[in-house]
Structures are given as C-alpha cells and as structure tokens.
C-alpha positions, 0 to 999 in steps of 0.5 A: 090823879097826882095833881088832884092829890097834891092840890088837896094836900096843899089846901089842907096844909094851911088848916092846921092851926095851933095855939100860941100865947106870949107873956110871963109865967103866971104859975106852974103846977106839978101834981104828984098823983099822976105827974101832970105838969100844967101852967098858965101864962098871963097873956091871951091865947089865940088859935087854940084847938077846939079841945082846949077850953082851959086857959092852962097849958100842959106838958105832953110827956113830963118824963121825956127829955123834951118835957123835962127841958120844957119844965126847966125853961118855964121855971127859969122864965118864971124865976127871971121874970122874962117873957116867953112864947108858947106854941101849942101842938094843936092837940090835948093829949095829956089832959082833955081841956089843955093844949100840949105845949110844943115850943117854949121860947124864952125871950 
C-alpha cells in the first residue's frame, strides 16, 4: 500500500505547473478601492494555470511583508529598466483571472 501511495504522489508531483514570464515591467497598477496591485511584463507568459486568462499578474497579499517586497522589486526593476522573471503560484487567489506572483527575480 505504501508503495502504491508513493507512486501516485510521485506521478502527481510533476503535474503542478505554474506560469512564468521574462521581460521588463510594462506597467504597475495600484488600486485604492480594494488595495489590488497588479502588473504586466512585456514578455510572453508560458505554463499559466487555466484560471489565468489575463496577461496581467497580481500580488497575492499586498499587506504582507512578501507583497510589499514584491512591489518594491517591481518598482526598482521598472525604474532601472532591468529584465525580471516572474514565477507564478499556479493560483488566481487575489483576482479571478490573474495568476498570483510567487517569485520575482531581478536580473
């Protein structure tokens, strides 16, 4: 039984795919009405989850330390014109059609 469970878990481990995009920050929107922070990168996103029908990305929790750091990274990348890579979380938690950003890497 343990071997079967292990095989099932290992086969499912490769099924989790999150979106990724590489490019420059095209724009950043910060909405006062509900605090939503979302942005667009000028590259082509790949492997986005089915829920993510928009080309935009969102910050899952703009009030958390991680969310504030992500916004700072986006602003720094936009101001400097540097390329970034955004890895998604494979979820559209903050907004129904935008994948939540998980990792923002400034290159």
